C-alpha positions, 0 to 999 in steps of 0.5 A, a space after each residue: 489466520 488469513 494475510 490477504 485475498 486474491 481475485 481469480 488466483 491461487 498465486 501470490 500476485 499483488 496485481 489481484 488482491 482483493 480490492 478492485 470490483 468484484 463480479 458475481 463470477 469471481 473466485 475468491 482465495 485466501 492466503 494465509 499465514 505460512 512459514 516465519 521468518 527473520 532477516 537481518 539488512 543491512 541499511 547501506 542506502 536510503 532507498 529500500 526499494 520496497 511497496 508496502 500496502 495494508 489489507 485494512 485489518 492490520 495486517 502490512 505486507 510487502 506488495 512490491 520490491 523494486 529490481 535492483 534495490 537493496 531488499 531485491 539482494 535479500 532473497 528470502 525476502 518475497 512479494 506477499 510477505 507480511 512484516 511482523 515486527 521490525 527491530 523486535 517492534 510489533 506492527 501489527 495492527 498498523 496501517 502502510 504509511 506507519 509501516 513506511 515511516 518506521 524504516 524511513 527512521 532507520 539509521 543508514 549504515 546499520 543493521 535492521 531486523 524484520 520478523 516476516 510471515 510468508 503466505 503458505 504455498 497451498 491456498 484454501 479457496 473460499 466459496 466463489 461469489 457466484 454460489 454466495 446468492 444476493 449480496 452487496 459486493 454484486 453492486 460493484 460488478 459493473 462500472 469503474 470502481 475499486 474497493 478501498 479498506 479502511 482501519 476504521 470505518 466500512 470499505 467503501 466502493 470509489 471511482 477509479 482515478 483518471 490517467 492523469 489522476 494516475 499519473 499524480 499519483 504515481 509522480 507523488 510516489 516518486 516523491 516519496 521514495 526519495 523522501 522516504 526511501 519506499 514506495 507507497 502508492 496508497 499513501 500518494 492516493 491519500 495525499 492527492 485525495 487530500 490536495 484535489 478540492 484545495 485552491 492553494 498550498 497553505 490549504 493543502 498543507 493544513 489538509 496534510 497535517 490534519 491527516 498525515 501530521 505524524 510524518 512531519 513532512 517539510 515544507 519543500 516536499 509538500 510543495 513539490 507534491 502540491 506542484 503534482 496536484 496542481 498539475 493533475 488538476 490543470 491537465 498538464 500530465 
């Protein structure tokens, strides 16, 4: 079974995940399930140093590991690994932010267990786009756009965030790491998008509650995120 795909490289390169614009001459490489492994981790600090994403169809995987972090010290955990279960609870079908929430809720100074599936080291090449004939994917060949995958509804092509918006999303990601112990650029982007058309923090808090209410973000955190959104709207970043 396929875990995820990369563009123009057979390597496990999280910078080349299928999710950016697709050109007619691009090659798509499938990364399929490989070795299963079970890893015990002692949560000695709140921040794990993980960045998690998902492929929109139920597989969450490790997108990045921060140098010098807790997870970086566990050499059996690798970028590209699919997280299958946490402490015996199967998380296939969960979105990346649900996985991040689950990891945040793990108690400090306790051991937890991850079941991971490593992508195979040899990859099967999927037919290049240039041989696929006419395709709707070709519509993303011009202009700046990003393909957003969702668990419900079709994938959509959206504009790439501006430099100011990107800085705001990075700032929100920093706040998420402080609050949750895990970086999650997709979640940070979702939070930014929820606030960019709001006029005050109360409207923003309502929007967050509607989309991400399960997180029960504290008021102080919501206010800090609103500050990052406001700075971007005012061009102060």
